[in-house]
Z-matrix of the N, CA and C atoms (Angstrom, degrees):
N
C 1 1.458
C 2 1.533 1 108.02
N 3 1.322 2 116.80 1 133.16
C 4 1.458 3 119.68 2 -178.64
C 5 1.528 4 110.90 3 -70.50
N 6 1.339 5 114.14 4 157.14
C 7 1.467 6 119.34 5 179.29
C 8 1.524 7 111.32 6 -60.71
N 9 1.332 8 116.74 7 -39.90
C 10 1.457 9 120.76 8 -179.78
C 11 1.524 10 110.70 9 -62.08
N 12 1.308 11 116.97 10 -42.81
C 13 1.458 12 120.75 11 179.02
C 14 1.527 13 110.43 12 -66.00
N 15 1.320 14 117.00 13 -41.82
C 16 1.459 15 120.67 14 177.68
C 17 1.526 16 111.14 15 -62.28
N 18 1.322 17 116.26 16 -39.79
C 19 1.466 18 120.25 17 178.11
C 20 1.523 19 110.88 18 -64.68
N 21 1.322 20 117.10 19 -42.32
C 22 1.467 21 120.55 20 179.48
C 23 1.521 22 111.13 21 -65.24
N 24 1.320 23 116.75 22 -39.30
C 25 1.464 24 120.22 23 178.48
C 26 1.527 25 110.23 24 -67.10
N 27 1.327 26 116.85 25 -41.72
C 28 1.466 27 120.50 26 177.74
C 29 1.528 28 110.24 27 -62.99
N 30 1.327 29 117.14 28 -41.54
C 31 1.456 30 121.24 29 177.43
C 32 1.524 31 110.21 30 -63.17
N 33 1.314 32 116.71 31 -43.03
C 34 1.460 33 122.30 32 177.56
C 35 1.530 34 110.58 33 -58.24
N 36 1.326 35 116.59 34 -49.09
C 37 1.464 36 120.78 35 179.90
C 38 1.531 37 111.32 36 -61.17
N 39 1.329 38 116.90 37 -38.26
C 40 1.459 39 120.71 38 177.06
C 41 1.530 40 110.62 39 -64.08
N 42 1.323 41 116.90 40 -42.77
C 43 1.466 42 120.36 41 178.27
C 44 1.526 43 111.62 42 -62.89
N 45 1.317 44 116.56 43 -40.22
C 46 1.471 45 119.83 44 178.75
C 47 1.526 46 110.00 45 -62.70
N 48 1.318 47 117.65 46 -42.08
C 49 1.473 48 120.96 47 177.08
C 50 1.533 49 110.66 48 -62.13
N 51 1.322 50 116.30 49 -43.99
C 52 1.469 51 120.05 50 178.61
C 53 1.527 52 110.88 51 -62.83
N 54 1.324 53 116.17 52 -40.46
C 55 1.462 54 120.70 53 179.40
C 56 1.529 55 110.26 54 -62.75
N 57 1.317 56 116.38 55 -45.69
C 58 1.463 57 120.35 56 179.35
C 59 1.525 58 110.72 57 -62.53
N 60 1.323 59 117.65 58 -39.94
C 61 1.463 60 121.02 59 176.79
C 62 1.527 61 110.38 60 -63.48
N 63 1.316 62 115.91 61 -40.40
C 64 1.456 63 120.84 62 179.38
C 65 1.527 64 110.67 63 -64.03
N 66 1.320 65 116.72 64 -43.32
C 67 1.463 66 121.45 65 176.92
C 68 1.528 67 110.69 66 -58.78
N 69 1.315 68 116.51 67 -46.19
C 70 1.462 69 120.72 68 179.55
C 71 1.525 70 111.51 69 -63.91
N 72 1.332 71 116.44 70 -38.90
C 73 1.459 72 120.10 71 179.09
C 74 1.532 73 110.43 72 -63.48
N 75 1.317 74 116.84 73 -40.55
C 76 1.467 75 120.74 74 177.87
C 77 1.525 76 110.31 75 -64.97
N 78 1.319 77 116.89 76 -44.82
C 79 1.470 78 120.28 77 179.27
C 80 1.523 79 111.04 78 -59.93
N 81 1.325 80 116.38 79 -44.03
C 82 1.467 81 120.03 80 178.19
C 83 1.519 82 110.75 81 -64.70
N 84 1.312 83 116.39 82 -42.22
C 85 1.453 84 120.73 83 -179.76
C 86 1.524 85 111.21 84 -61.57
N 87 1.304 86 116.96 85 -45.87
C 88 1.462 87 120.46 86 -179.10
C 89 1.518 88 112.04 87 -68.12
N 90 1.309 89 117.11 88 -27.91
C 91 1.453 90 120.67 89 -178.92
C 92 1.516 91 113.77 90 -84.09
N 93 1.329 92 118.72 91 -6.56
C 94 1.458 93 120.55 92 -174.07
C 95 1.514 94 113.41 93 -68.56
N 96 1.338 95 118.18 94 -34.58
C 97 1.464 96 118.12 95 -178.43
C 98 1.527 97 112.16 96 -108.67
N 99 1.321 98 116.13 97 1.33
C 100 1.456 99 119.95 98 177.51
C 101 1.513 100 114.76 99 77.19
N 102 1.322 101 117.17 100 -4.15
C 103 1.462 102 120.56 101 -179.83
C 104 1.518 103 109.57 102 -119.46
N 105 1.309 104 115.71 103 113.70
C 106 1.459 105 118.87 104 176.77
C 107 1.521 106 110.80 105 -100.89
N 108 1.314 107 118.27 106 -15.10
C 109 1.459 108 121.33 107 -178.16
C 110 1.522 109 112.16 108 -76.28
N 111 1.295 110 116.04 109 -36.46
C 112 1.463 111 120.04 110 -177.19
C 113 1.518 112 109.25 111 -128.48
N 114 1.318 113 114.79 112 117.35
C 115 1.457 114 119.61 113 176.30
C 116 1.521 115 108.90 114 -108.28
N 117 1.305 116 115.77 115 137.22
C 118 1.461 117 119.30 116 174.39
C 119 1.522 118 108.78 117 -64.19
N 120 1.310 119 116.76 118 160.09
C 121 1.465 120 121.83 119 -175.86
C 122 1.529 121 112.12 120 -56.08
N 123 1.335 122 117.41 121 -42.32
C 124 1.461 123 119.85 122 -179.23
C 125 1.526 124 111.42 123 -67.27
N 126 1.315 125 116.08 124 -38.96
C 127 1.459 126 119.94 125 179.11
C 128 1.521 127 111.10 126 -73.60
N 129 1.321 128 116.85 127 -31.49
C 130 1.455 129 120.54 128 178.54
C 131 1.523 130 110.64 129 -63.58
N 132 1.315 131 117.05 130 -39.98
C 133 1.464 132 121.12 131 177.90
C 134 1.534 133 110.48 132 -62.26
N 135 1.316 134 116.69 133 -45.13
C 136 1.471 135 120.85 134 178.64
C 137 1.527 136 110.36 135 -63.01
N 138 1.327 137 117.05 136 -42.39
C 139 1.465 138 120.64 137 178.25
C 140 1.529 139 110.35 138 -60.83
N 141 1.317 140 116.59 139 -43.51
C 142 1.472 141 120.04 140 179.22
C 143 1.522 142 110.97 141 -60.53
N 144 1.318 143 117.22 142 -41.27
C 145 1.459 144 120.81 143 178.33
C 146 1.529 145 110.87 144 -62.16
N 147 1.325 146 115.90 145 -46.41
C 148 1.468 147 120.34 146 179.36
C 149 1.526 148 111.03 147 -63.21
N 150 1.318 149 116.14 148 -44.18
C 151 1.460 150 120.78 149 -178.38
C 152 1.527 151 111.02 150 -66.75
N 153 1.330 152 117.35 151 -39.34
C 154 1.465 153 119.97 152 177.87
C 155 1.520 154 111.25 153 -63.65
N 156 1.321 155 116.53 154 -41.29
C 157 1.470 156 120.87 155 177.51
C 158 1.530 157 109.88 156 -61.21
N 159 1.332 158 115.81 157 -46.73
C 160 1.459 159 120.35 158 178.90
C 161 1.526 160 110.84 159 -60.10
N 162 1.325 161 116.68 160 -44.32
C 163 1.461 162 120.82 161 -178.89
C 164 1.525 163 111.88 162 -65.45
N 165 1.330 164 116.97 163 -37.91
C 166 1.464 165 120.42 164 176.73
C 167 1.527 166 110.80 165 -63.32
N 168 1.319 167 116.29 166 -42.32
C 169 1.465 168 120.13 167 177.74
C 170 1.519 169 110.75 168 -62.50
N 171 1.321 170 116.62 169 -43.19
C 172 1.460 171 120.71 170 -180.00
C 173 1.529 172 110.80 171 -61.79
N 174 1.323 173 117.01 172 -42.25
C 175 1.465 174 120.61 173 178.95
C 176 1.524 175 111.19 174 -62.24
N 177 1.317 176 115.78 175 -41.57
C 178 1.462 177 119.46 176 179.09
C 179 1.527 178 111.12 177 -67.18
N 180 1.322 179 116.85 178 -38.57
C 181 1.468 180 121.34 179 176.67
C 182 1.529 181 109.86 180 -60.04
N 183 1.326 182 116.50 181 -47.48
C 184 1.466 183 120.48 182 -178.63
C 185 1.528 184 111.38 183 -62.45
N 186 1.333 185 116.55 184 -39.51
C 187 1.468 186 120.45 185 179.33
C 188 1.527 187 110.52 186 -63.19
N 189 1.317 188 116.86 187 -43.06
C 190 1.463 189 120.41 188 179.42
C 191 1.524 190 110.24 189 -66.98
N 192 1.332 191 117.04 190 -39.57
C 193 1.469 192 119.42 191 176.70
C 194 1.520 193 110.53 192 -58.75
N 195 1.314 194 117.23 193 -42.77
C 196 1.459 195 120.70 194 178.70
C 197 1.530 196 110.66 195 -61.19
N 198 1.319 197 117.04 196 -44.06
C 199 1.471 198 121.09 197 178.22
C 200 1.524 199 110.95 198 -61.28
N 201 1.326 200 115.57 199 -47.34
C 202 1.465 201 119.60 200 -176.17
C 203 1.527 202 111.30 201 -64.86
N 204 1.307 203 117.00 202 -41.05
C 205 1.462 204 119.62 203 -178.38
C 206 1.519 205 111.42 204 -73.87
N 207 1.306 206 117.99 205 -31.06
C 208 1.466 207 120.72 206 177.36
C 209 1.513 208 111.66 207 -71.90
N 210 1.335 209 116.18 208 -28.95
C 211 1.463 210 121.11 209 -179.65
C 212 1.514 211 112.55 210 -75.73
N 213 1.309 212 117.85 211 -18.51
C 214 1.472 213 120.29 212 -175.16
C 215 1.497 214 112.66 213 -74.61
């Protein structure tokens, strides 16, 4: 396996770990007040930040998956 491919796979695995951590952080955040249906304005902003981070990670994961599968 080439070094470049190994680096991309390692980066991919790191992104997956970050994504999973982000998912857990969102779950913990939503569970803190017991209400997931209605978030106060201040909490809604924090949720949006967490969700945007998670979504960015997911997009990057998908892009790397496309690269890796196209290279095969």
